[in-house]
Structure formats: structure tokens, C-alpha cells
PAVEXSE-976721 format. One record per residue: residue in one letter; x, y, z of N, C-alpha, C in turn. Coordinates in pm, whole numbers, plus 50000, padded with zeros to 5 digits. Atoms other than C-alpha are relative to their C-alpha. Last residue first. Example, Ala and Ser with C-alpha at 12.3 -4.5 7.8 and 13.67 -1.06 7.14 Angstrom:
s499184988149994513674989450714499235010950073;a500894988150000512304955050780500905012050000;
# end
This chain:
f499044992750039511944774649629501194990949970;l500385008150157509144747449750500675008849910;k499595010949951510924756150104499704991949870;t498824995750089510054791850057501014987149992;l499984998550155506464784150135501535000049946;e500535011450086507154770650459500154997849871;g498825010449986509034797550617499954989949951;m499014993450079506824823250438501174988550028;l499925003550143503994810350629501334998449861;g500235018649982505434807550992499635000449863;p498895007749994506574844650905499954983949977;n499855004650126502864854750810501564994749983;v500785010550048501314850351141500734995649865;y500015013849924503564866251390499204990649921;s498895001049869504644899151253500034986850045;e498275001850024502904903050947500864996750077;l499875009750086499504895751125501204998049905;i499645009549900500474920851399499934983749934;i498235003949951501374946751130499874986150159;g499165008050098497844937850977501504999250053;v500645011949993495854948351314501014989649875;i499385009849898497924976151338499364984250031;v498455000049998496974989751015500724993150066;i500075005750127493354988251060501304991149989;g500225014149951493485004651384500044986049919;h499024998849913495165034951222500174984650066;i498675006550091492725033850957501334995850080;m500795013950048489785037251225500914993849914;f499775015149908491975062251379499694988249976;f498315003449955492155083751081500114993250097;r499755005450077488015079851021501644995849999;g500215013750011487555091751319500444990349946;p499115007949896489485123051246499574985050045;i498464999350070487495131250940501054990850107;k500255010150086483795120651095501515000349924;g499125005849942484655146651396500164985249918;k500535005149888482095173251391500734986650049;k499314992549912484105188151096499654996850157;q498485000650008483105159850885500625008250098;q499635015149938479475159550973501454998150021;q499944997049846479525198250905500164988550057;v498784993549972480835189250536500105001650131;n500134990449887477985166650455501035003350061;e501254993750056477805149650100499915007450139;t501175006649886481255145250064498675009049996;y501565010949998482385154849733499574994350063;d500085011149905484745186349798498364994549976;r499825010850083485535205149466499654986750126;v500754999450171484605238749560499844988349963;p501385000949973486145233449901499065001749911;y500955004150121489605231649751498794998650037;y499674992350091492265238050031499115003849883;l499444989049923491075223750367500505012049912;r500574992549936488445202750252500695017550020;v500814995350032490115191749960499235009150057;c499214990850091493415183350109498525005849947;t499544988349921491195162750388500455012649924;q501164993249945489305144150129500405010450041;f500904987950144492325136049896499135005950085;c499034990650060494065123250226499815006349906;w500004989749896491165103550339501005011150001;d501314989650000490405087350008500175008450128;a499734989950132494175077349994498865008549996;l499284986849971493845065950361500415006849858;l500754987949923490775045250301500965009550054;l501134993250085492255028549986499575012650096;f499054992150116495785019050179498345007049946;a499494990549956493635005150491500385011649891;p501374990749943491174982650267500875015750080;i501104994750082494184967950139499375010949995;y499294984450049496674969650428499205003749878;c500904990849873493754945150644500935012449902;l501564999749992493694917350380499795011250095;f500374991950112497414925450304498394999049993;h499954983849936498224910650658499535009749897;p501114990450018497584877050537499295015250038;m501205003449911498774870550322500414996950142;m501104991049972501004890150114499024996250105;s499284986349946504434871350095498835010150055;g499465004949861502194838950007500755015050083;a501335001749892500524855049763500304999050119;i500494982849957503834873949589498704994150077;l499194992149944505544836549601499235012150059;l499995003949866502764820049461500785004150095;l501444996349950502714841549186499884994050136;g499394987449940506684831149151498725009150032;k499865001349830505564797549137500385012650025;m501285004549935504264805848790499954999150109;g501035001950109507704818748655498504998750062;y500405014849986510254815848908498834995349951;r499215010049931512844844748850499214986550009;m498745005250050510874863248594501054994150038;v500365010150103507814860848791501004996549896;s500565009649958509054873349101499624989749875;v498785006349956510984900148976499604984549995;a499405000050095507994915948809501414987050001;a500925010850087505804910449083500664998849881;v500015012449912508344925849349499224992649864;v498795006150011508944955549090499974985950054;g499285006250150505424958448993501104996949987;g500675007050038504064963449359500654993149847;c499515012149944506844988049430499594987249997;i498475000450048505635007949141500854989150092;g500325005350099502025008449237501484992749941;t500585011749976502815021549558499794985349894;w499045007649945504565046449421499734986450032;f499095008150129501555053949185501064997350089;v500505011950082499455055149498500604997349900;f499775010849885501865077949703499084987449933;l498395007749994502175099849399499964991050074;y499785007950154498455104049360501434993050020;t501045013150013498145113449721500344993249905;t498905010649920501445137649685498814987950019;f499085003350070499335157449408500954988450083;i500685008050086495905160249650501304993449878;g500435010149960498175172449934499584989449884;v499535014750090499945198349718499484987650057;f500984999650158497705226449919500854992149906;t499374994050099499435206550248499005003949862;t500514986549920497405190150523500235010649915;s501314995450080497705159550250499735014950059;l500294989650127501365161050359498645001349912;i499514987449966500885151750711500105006849825;a500804991949946498845121250611500065017350015;v500844997950096501445107950371498745009550073;l499634995450076503975109850660498885005949897;w499714983149967501755098550911500755009149905;l501584996050004500845065650725500125013950020;t500044999950168504535059350600498445006950022;g499204990150027505475060150989499525005949846;v500594988549960502455037551104500815013549950;r501324997950092504085011550847499185014250059;r500214999350163507265015750886498745002849992;r499594989550033507655019051293499715006049824;l500794985949945505144997651345500905009149951;a500655000650062507274969551125498915011550034;y499494998150161510004972651304499055004949920;f499854987450001507854971551622501165006149915;f501514991949995506594940951507500205013950010;f501045001050185509504925351356499315009050021;a498754988150055511684933551728499285001549866;n500144985649888508624914451898500665008749937;e501134997550064508864882251605499625016350070;n500494998849818512594874551687498715008749946;l500334991649979512834856551362499775005250157;e500575003649821514994823251357499655017249991;m500044988349929516114825650953499164998850116;r499445006249888516484791350785499915011650141;s500795014349979513864798650525500464993950139;l501614999349930514734831650493499854987950042;r499814990249830518414823750416498945002750061;e499345012249885517334798150181500265008350083;l501025010349957515174825649994500234991750096;s500544988449888518244850549993498514992850038;l498824998749935520334823449784499205007750117;q500335015349943517394813949556500775000650143;s499895008650061516884853949470499914988050055;l500735013350011514244875449572501074987949952;f501574998549905516264905849521499454988049939;g500614985250011520074899149395498554997650106;t500194993449857522374871549497499165013650018;e500395009249886522074853649184500305004550146;m498675001549956521594888448962500064985650101;l499925015850016518344887348837501294995850059;f501225005949942517504926948920500214987150020;s499724993949907520674943648743499044989050135;d498635007449999520434920148446500645003150167;a500525013249963516424928048420501744995650059;n498695004949937517244963648414500144985850054;m498764993850062514914973148125501144999050087;y499925007150096512284943548258501155004149930;v499145012550022512584956448571500664995149877;f498464996749931511714992248516500674983949993;i499374992250119508934980548265501385002450064;a499855008950119507394961748530500754998749903;g499075007049942507524989948787500604991449949;a498634994550028505985011948507500864993050104;l499265007250098503214986848490501245009250001;l499875013850022502404986248875500614999949848;g498345000449936502765025948872500284985050014;a498584990350075500285029548602501304999950070;f499565009650075498205003748805500695004249859;f499835013749949497985023149100500794993849873;p498804996849957497655055648930500474989250057;l499344995950118494255042248737501785002250052;a499575011450093493075019349023500875005549907;w498905007949951492845047449267500514991449928;n500005013350042489575063749080501554995450035;p498945005550032489245095949284499884983449927;r499135013149971485765106549351500934997649921;e498944995549944484805138449171500844989850111;a499104999550124482275121248960501555005250056;k499445014049965480265115249312501284995549882;k499385001949865480115151449351500384986649974;w498844996649960479145156848994500595000650124;r499145005550084476315128849017501405009049941;i499275011249918475225148049326500624991249879;k499434994949888474725182449174500564988750038;q498464998550124473335168348809500995005350154;l499705007950075470305155649037501834999649945;r499525006249879469965185849275500284986149957;m498704992749937469495204648952500724993150111;
# end
């Protein structure tokens, strides 16, 4: 009986890869169906936009605070929505939408530049996505767990609810903030230099 209970709890842990890759596919299909709009000469990730990026002198401090508002703002929006009774739905929607955004970027890059587009994608993600990816997964799991604990305790898949109530969930939320902020620092002060060199290849 105990073994069955443990298996049931583990089965309740969401597989975030499913909505993410569904969004990735949806984003790629959307670009393919609207290729004329996305592949204009002055459009998204065009040769002209990359040339401008390579010549741009970025104010790294201003960009840091811009990225801070965007990343932490998104984090808090998703976290607040997770405290509502539709928190599970909004968490899945957040993961799905993230996949769509990734699918759009990947599809446009590959359709414009072929295999070199993969290099462009990789360069645009380094090194900050080494922080953003685990933070994204932790946030999605935290949001799901928070909503379950507040509204659907019968589905709670954690092993010790009392431990959560003593601060495990708030502590994890602050840890996610720390990971995101490290990612923002890398995005603001390291990635622009890498992208500046990378765009010279296009």
C-alpha cells in the first residue's frame, strides 16, 4: 500500500517537456505558415538587424535593469497566478508559451541562415541560459506545487507537507530569484560581447 502511494505521488509530478515541445512545434508551424511576414529583409533576425546589432554600443548597466524588470516581472506574474485556483492551468500555459517563443526564434533562424542559424541560436543563449533553464524548470514545478497545496491538497505529490509549511516553498522561491539574477548578470555583461563577435559571421 505504501509503495503504491509513493508511485502515485511520483506520477503526479508534471512532465514539463510535453507542453514545452508542443509549444516549440506550434511556434515553428506558425512561422512556416507565415514565412513571408517573418522573412522580410527588414524583419526579425534579418541580415540588417544583425548588422545593426554588431555595430551597437550597448549600455550594459541600463540593459541589466531592463532585463531585471522583464525577467523578474515575468517570474512574479507567473508566481502570483499560481496562487489562484487556475494556477495549474496558467503554469502549463506559461511553459507552452515559452515553447512557442523558442519555436519562433529557432524556425526563423534556421529558415534564414540554415545550419548557421543553429549557431546563432546557441550564441544568443550563452551563457545566461545555463541559469535560465534550471530556473524555468524550478519555477514551473514551484508554481504547480503551490497551487496544488493551496487548492488541491489531495493531489499534493510532495513527501512532507509540514516541511513545506515551515519554509521549504518560500525558500525555493528565493533560490529561483537568485538563479535568475545570476542569469541576468550573464545576459547583460557577458552575452553582448559574444553576440557582437558572432554576428560578424553573418
